[in-house]
Every structure is written in C-alpha cells, then in structure tokens.
C-alpha positions in Angstrom: 0.1 0.0 0.0 2.7 2.6 0.8 4.3 1.7 -2.3 2.0 2.7 -4.7 1.0 5.9 -2.5 4.2 7.0 -3.0 4.1 6.6 -6.7 0.7 7.9 -7.1 1.6 11.1 -5.0 4.2 11.9 -7.5 2.2 11.3 -10.7 -0.8 13.3 -9.2 1.7 16.0 -8.3 2.9 15.9 -11.9 -0.6 15.9 -13.2 -1.8 18.7 -10.8 1.0 20.9 -11.8 0.0 20.6 -15.6 -3.6 21.1 -15.2 -2.8 24.3 -13.0 -0.5 25.3 -15.6 -3.2 25.0 -18.3 -6.0 26.5 -16.1 -4.5 30.1 -16.5 -4.1 30.0 -20.2 -5.8 32.7 -22.0 -6.7 31.9 -25.7 -4.9 33.7 -28.6 -5.0 31.8 -31.9 -6.2 28.3 -32.8 -2.7 27.0 -32.8 -1.2 29.1 -29.9 -1.4 29.6 -26.3 0.5 31.3 -23.8 1.7 30.5 -20.3 3.2 33.1 -18.1 6.4 34.0 -20.3 6.2 30.8 -21.9 4.6 30.5 -25.3 3.1 27.0 -26.3 2.7 26.5 -30.6 1.1 23.3 -32.0 0.9 22.6 -35.7 -1.9 20.2 -35.8 -4.8 19.2 -33.7 -7.2 21.3 -31.6 -7.0 22.6 -27.8 -9.8 24.4 -26.1 -8.8 26.7 -23.5 -12.4 27.0 -22.3 -12.7 23.4 -21.3 -9.1 22.6 -21.2 -9.7 19.6 -23.6 -7.6 18.7 -26.5 -5.2 16.7 -28.9 -2.6 18.6 -30.2 0.4 17.5 -32.1 3.9 18.6 -33.3 4.1 21.1 -30.2 7.1 23.6 -29.5 7.7 25.7 -26.3 9.4 28.9 -26.1 10.2 31.5 -23.4 9.8 34.8 -25.0 11.2 34.1 -28.6 13.8 31.3 -27.2 12.6 27.8 -28.2 13.9 25.6 -25.1 11.7 22.1 -25.6 9.0 20.5 -27.8 6.4 17.5 -27.6 5.5 15.0 -30.3 1.8 14.7 -28.9 -0.5 16.1 -25.9 -3.9 14.7 -25.1 -6.5 15.8 -22.2 -9.6 14.6 -21.8 -11.7 14.7 -18.4 -15.3 14.9 -16.8 -16.4 16.9 -13.7 -19.2 15.3 -11.7 -20.1 14.8 -8.0 -17.2 16.5 -6.6 -14.6 14.6 -8.3 -12.2 15.0 -11.4 -12.2 11.7 -13.6 -9.3 12.0 -16.0 -10.4 9.8 -19.1 -7.2 10.3 -20.9 -4.0 12.1 -20.2 -1.2 11.8 -22.7 2.1 13.2 -23.4 4.6 11.6 -26.2 8.1 12.9 -27.0 8.7 15.5 -24.4 12.0 17.0 -25.1 13.4 19.8 -22.7 16.6 21.7 -22.8 16.9 24.7 -20.5 19.9 26.0 -18.3 21.6 22.8 -18.0 18.7 20.8 -17.6 17.8 18.6 -20.3 14.8 15.8 -20.1 13.4 13.3 -22.8 10.4 11.5 -22.0 9.3 9.0 -24.6 5.5 8.8 -23.4 3.4 9.1 -20.1 -0.2 8.1 -19.8 -3.0 8.0 -17.4 -6.4 6.6 -17.9 -9.5 6.6 -15.9 -8.0 8.2 -12.8 -10.4 9.7 -10.3 -9.3 12.2 -8.0 -10.9 15.4 -5.7 -11.8 18.2 -7.9 -9.7 20.5 -5.4 -7.0 19.7 -7.9 -8.8 22.5 -10.0 -8.5 24.9 -7.4 -5.2 27.0 -7.7 -5.4 28.1 -4.3 -5.8 24.7 -2.8 -2.4 23.5 -5.0 -0.7 26.2 -3.6 -1.3 24.8 -0.1 0.4 21.8 1.4 -3.1 19.8 1.6 -3.0 16.5 -0.3 -5.4 15.5 -3.0 -7.5 12.6 -2.3 -7.1 10.0 -5.0 -10.2 7.6 -5.3 -8.5 5.7 -8.1 -5.1 5.5 -9.4 -6.1 4.9 -13.0 -3.6 3.1 -15.2 -0.2 4.9 -15.5 2.4 4.1 -18.0 5.8 5.9 -18.4 8.2 4.6 -20.8 11.9 6.1 -21.1 12.7 9.0 -19.0 16.0 10.3 -19.0 16.7 13.4 -16.8 20.6 15.3 -16.6 21.2 18.3 -14.9 24.6 19.3 -13.5 26.5 16.3 -14.3 23.9 13.7 -12.7 21.5 11.5 -14.7 18.5 9.7 -13.7 16.6 7.3 -16.0 13.9 5.2 -15.8 13.1 2.3 -18.7 9.4 1.7 -17.8 6.6 2.2 -15.0 3.5 0.7 -14.9 0.8 0.9 -12.1 -2.4 -1.1 -12.8 -5.8 0.5 -12.1 -6.0 0.4 -8.4 -9.2 1.9 -6.1 -7.7 3.7 -3.2 -10.8 5.2 -1.4 -14.4 4.3 -1.7 -16.2 5.9 -4.5 -20.0 5.9 -5.3 -20.1 2.9 -2.6 -19.5 2.9 1.1 -16.3 0.2 0.4 -13.8 -0.9 -2.2 -14.7 -3.5 -4.4 -12.3 -6.5 -5.0 -9.5 -6.0 -7.5 -6.1 -7.1 -8.3 -3.0 -5.0 -8.7 0.2 -4.8 -10.4 3.1 -2.2 -10.2 6.3 -2.6 -12.0 9.2 -0.7 -12.3 12.2 -1.5 -14.9 15.5 -0.1 -14.7 15.4 3.1 -12.5 18.9 4.1 -12.9 20.4 6.7 -10.5 24.0 8.0 -11.4 25.2 11.3 -9.5 27.5 13.5 -10.8 31.1 12.4 -10.3 32.5 15.8 -10.1 30.7 16.8 -6.9 33.2 17.1 -4.3 30.4 16.5 -1.8 29.8 13.2 -3.3 33.4 11.5 -3.1 32.6 9.3 -0.5 29.7 8.2 -2.2 31.2 7.1 -5.2 34.3 5.8 -3.6 31.6 3.2 -2.0 30.3 2.6 -5.4 33.7 2.1 -6.8 34.9 -0.4 -4.2 31.6 -2.3 -4.7 32.5 -2.6 -8.2 29.3 -0.6 -9.8 29.0 3.1 -11.3 25.7 4.0 -10.4 22.5 2.4 -8.8 19.9 0.6 -10.7 16.7 -0.7 -9.3 13.9 -3.1 -10.6 10.7 -3.6 -8.7 7.8 -5.6 -9.1 4.6 -6.0 -6.8 1.4 -7.9 -7.1 -1.6 -8.0 -4.9 -5.2 -9.0 -4.2 -7.7 -7.1 -2.4 -10.8 -9.0 -1.0 -13.6 -7.7 1.2 -14.4 -10.1 4.0 -17.2 -9.0 6.3 -16.1 -5.8 7.9 -12.7 -6.1 6.7 -10.3 -6.0 3.7 -7.8 -8.9 3.1 -4.8 -8.0 1.6 -2.0 -10.5 0.2 0.8 -9.1 -1.6 4.2 -10.3 -3.0 6.9 -7.6 -3.8 10.5 -7.7 -5.1 13.1 -5.0 -5.1 16.3 -5.6 -7.1 19.5 -3.6 -6.6 21.3 -4.9 -9.7 24.6 -6.2 -8.8 23.9 -6.3 -5.3 20.8 -8.2 -4.2 17.3 -8.5 -3.9 14.6 -8.2 -1.4 11.4 -10.1 -1.3 8.6 -9.6 0.9 5.2 -11.3 1.3 2.3 -10.1 3.4 -1.2 -11.3 4.5 -2.8 -8.5 6.5 -6.3 -7.5 7.2 -7.7 -4.1 7.8 -11.0 -2.9 9.3 -12.4 -1.1 6.6 -12.7 2.3 8.4 -9.2 1.9 9.4 -7.9 1.2 5.7 -9.5 4.3 4.5 -8.4 6.6 7.4 -4.8 5.3 6.5 -5.4 6.2 2.8 -6.6 9.6 3.6 -3.8 10.5 5.9 -0.5 12.3 4.7 2.1 11.1 7.6 4.6 13.1 6.1 3.1 16.1 7.6 2.4 14.6 11.2 4.7 16.0 13.8 7.3 13.3 14.7 6.0 13.7 18.3 2.5 12.8 17.4 3.4 9.8 15.0 3.3 7.1 17.6 0.0 8.5 19.0 -1.3 8.7 15.6 -0.4 5.0 14.4 -1.5 3.5 17.8 -5.0 4.8 16.8 -4.7 2.4 14.0 -3.4 -0.4 15.4 -6.7 -1.6 16.6 -8.0 -2.1 13.1 -4.9 -3.9 11.5 -4.3 -8.1 11.7 -1.2 -9.5 10.7 -1.8 -13.0 9.5 1.5 -13.5 8.1 4.6 -11.6 7.0 8.0 -12.5 5.3 10.9 -10.3 4.3 14.0 -11.7 2.7 17.1 -10.6 1.3 19.3 -12.5 -1.3 22.8 -11.8 -1.9 23.9 -11.2 -5.4 27.5 -9.8 -5.0 27.2 -7.3 -2.1 28.7 -9.6 0.5 31.6 -10.4 -1.5 32.2 -6.6 -2.0 31.8 -5.8 1.6 34.3 -8.6 2.7 36.9 -7.4 0.0 36.6 -3.9 1.1 36.7 -4.8 4.6 39.8 -6.5 4.1 41.6 -3.6 2.2 41.0 -1.7 5.1 41.9 -4.0 8.2 44.4 -6.5 6.2 42.4 -9.2 7.6 41.5 -12.5 6.1 37.6 -13.1 5.0 37.3 -15.9 7.9 38.6 -13.5 10.6 36.4 -10.8 9.3 33.3 -13.3 9.7 34.5 -14.2 13.0 34.7 -10.8 14.3 31.1 -9.8 12.9 29.6 -12.9 14.6 31.2 -12.1 18.1 30.1 -8.8 17.5 26.6 -9.9 17.2 26.7 -12.2 19.9 28.0 -9.7 22.2 25.2 -7.2 21.7 22.7 -10.1 22.4 24.2 -11.6 25.4 21.4 -10.2 27.5 18.7 -11.6 25.4 19.6 -15.5 25.1 16.3 -16.2 23.3 17.0 -13.8 20.6 20.4 -15.0 20.2 19.3 -18.5 19.8 16.8 -17.6 17.2 19.0 -15.4 15.0 22.8 -15.9 15.5 23.1 -19.5 13.7 21.2 -18.3 10.4 22.9 -14.9 10.4 26.3 -16.6 11.0 25.6 -18.9 8.0 24.5 -16.1 5.9 27.7 -14.3 6.6 30.2 -17.0 5.7 28.3 -18.3 2.8 25.7 -15.7 1.8 22.6 -17.0 -0.1 19.3 -16.0 1.5 18.2 -15.0 4.7 14.3 -14.9 5.7 12.5 -13.1 8.6 8.9 -14.2 8.9 6.4 -13.9 11.4 2.9 -15.9 11.8 1.1 -15.1 15.2 -0.7 -18.1 16.9 -4.0 -16.1 17.1 -5.4 -13.1 15.0 -5.5 -9.9 17.3 -5.1 -6.4 16.4 -1.6 -5.2 16.3 -2.2 -3.1 19.4 -3.7 -5.9 21.3 -0.5 -7.8 21.3 1.5 -5.1 23.6 0.2 -6.3 26.8 1.5 -9.8 25.8 4.7 -9.1 25.1 6.7 -8.5 28.2 10.0 -9.8 27.0 11.8 -10.6 23.7 11.0 -14.5 24.4 7.2 -13.6 24.6 7.2 -11.7 21.2 9.0 -14.4 19.6 6.4 -17.0 20.6 3.0 -14.6 20.5 4.2 -13.6 16.8 5.9 -16.9 15.7 9.0 -15.4 14.5 11.5 -17.2 12.6 14.9 -16.4 11.1 15.9 -18.9 8.4 19.3 -19.2 6.0 
C-alpha cells in the first residue's frame, strides 16, 4: 500500500502541476497559447482553452522568443461530476526539454481513468500543502525518461501501475481487485564531479559499480471479508549487481481503518505525535503472516573485499569478528540470540538468502499484542517469529 501511495503522490503532483498551468491559459489563436512568459505553439490538432480539453501534435515551447523544448503529442480529456475530477485520458509523447543545464527526454506518459478530488483544479488549494484525495489511481504508464542536470543523470525504462481503487467512490467500500506495479531499470547516476559526493562514489567503486539501478515488481489481491479488507501481496526490489529484497504479506484491515490510512499524509505528522497517530490505527490492523527476505547477489563479496582492504584481515577472520560482535550485543537476550545468530552466521559465511518471518498464533489487532509481550521471548512466541538461511 505504501509503495503505490508514494508513486501515486508523484504522478498526481505532476498531473496537478500541468493542470494548474493550463488553467490560467488565455486563448490567442487556434495554434498558439501562452503560459506566463512561455509560449506554446502546435501545428496540428485542437485545444479548447475554455474547457481545457484537446489533442494537439508537433508542439514547441518558447520562453519569449527562445525555443527550449518540444513534444510530439498532448491529449487531455476529463469529466467533472459529483465533486470529483475523472481523468479519462492524459497522454504526452516525445517530450524534450533543454533549458539552463537541464535536459529532459520522455518517450511517453499516459494516465487513464484516474479519479481524484476536484480540488486539484483549485489554484489556491494546489498552492497549499494539503494532499489531494485519490479515489482511483487509474492505469499509469511511463516509458523511457532520461533527466540530466549538473552532471547527474536519472533514467527510467518503464513504470506501470494498474488501475487501483484507493478510496471508496460511489459505494461505502472498495470493490475486490487485483493490482500490479512494475518498475524497470530506474538508474541513479550522481555527478562524479561533485566533491560532496566523493565518499559516495568511493563506496560504489569499491562495490564494483558506477551507479544504482533498481528493478521492482509487486502484485497483490484485495478482497472484502465482512467488515474487513484482506490484502495478500508479493513484492521484489532488485538492486542490480548487489542483491534482492522480497516480501510477502497477508494483512487484514478494518474498512474504516484502511480508509483513514489512505486519507492521511503521514509526511506532515509531527514526529512527536506520530506514535499516537499510528497507535490509533493499531486496533484495526491484523497480521496473518509476513515474510521479508534478502538474497545476496554480490554485495557480501564486495563488503568482505572492502573490509579486508581497510583492515588487512582475511575473510574468515572478518566473519568471526562480525559474529562475535552480534553475540556480544545479544548476550542479554539469549532467546533472540538462539533464534537469529545461527542463520545470520551461516549467511555471513556463505551468503545466499536470509529470511525473517512472522505468523502470529492468534489473530488480534496489532495493538492488542502489546500487553502479551513482556519480554523478547514473549514476542518470539506470540508473533511466531522465525529467522532462516
């Protein structure tokens, strides 16, 4: 849930910014309109500046008389009804921007059937810090983005978010659905010429890589079960050349709790109040089972090599030192030590995959486990925690 909320926040913000820009456009001619000191010229198609709908092609952007970008096509079609903005189609293709050291290329971005609060059209609202309610993510596709600025580069081969209902719309509940999120080759290459990033690049060089490349996939099912929603999800995040994280979750939410979670933006919560806010939701969240794993695909070898260069120690000696350090930290908690040290030691010495899982023996709201946990041993038994390699 948090993953697609984060992605949707950026997609919605981009859309809101574009709509806000279009909302102030006065019409000049059939093939030209202005935005502040930016002039937009198109050769083919139509755009109605009264309704802000259209389909135009061969577009150029000018600042005064200075050309700084172009786009092959822009399509915008929407409906307003019952306090919501329903985006039927938003499409931009072949976007190219080159302005004051910033270079942007995007092959395409499309959003279909997104439903959001119509406050997205209110300029005063957009200038505030309030979040926009998203009832339905719509289907979001982005292909081939490349952004370069001051020697740094961020690129993305593909992003896909399936049509995901997020808040009830026209009903008191969210219907059953299956969802998918997919990210291919998100690459972050920060400038090697920035002196403040020298240590960062030394670390990457020691790991044998020049940049960070991430792939991600997530599938989940959402079902109505009485007064609850049940979500079963599988996700994988690959750090290319380093390792991969995988997660599995089977979690149930009281419907009211789920709606409250999706309506709140925890980024704006005062840290001193965060625990209180989260605990208020703890009575409506039930964990059936959870698993998190890490599979090493090169990171451990690089880490041992780097440690050996700095310390002059052999790999086995470094592993012994790491295990003894963990044993010392857990000396006061023998139950936890017995649970996690053997699999962690095997992972340190031979790599592979390490798994942490929890399967509570009884299904209770999260907050109800607290009185049952008076010691680490209780936590292990009540939550059914296991660590394996």
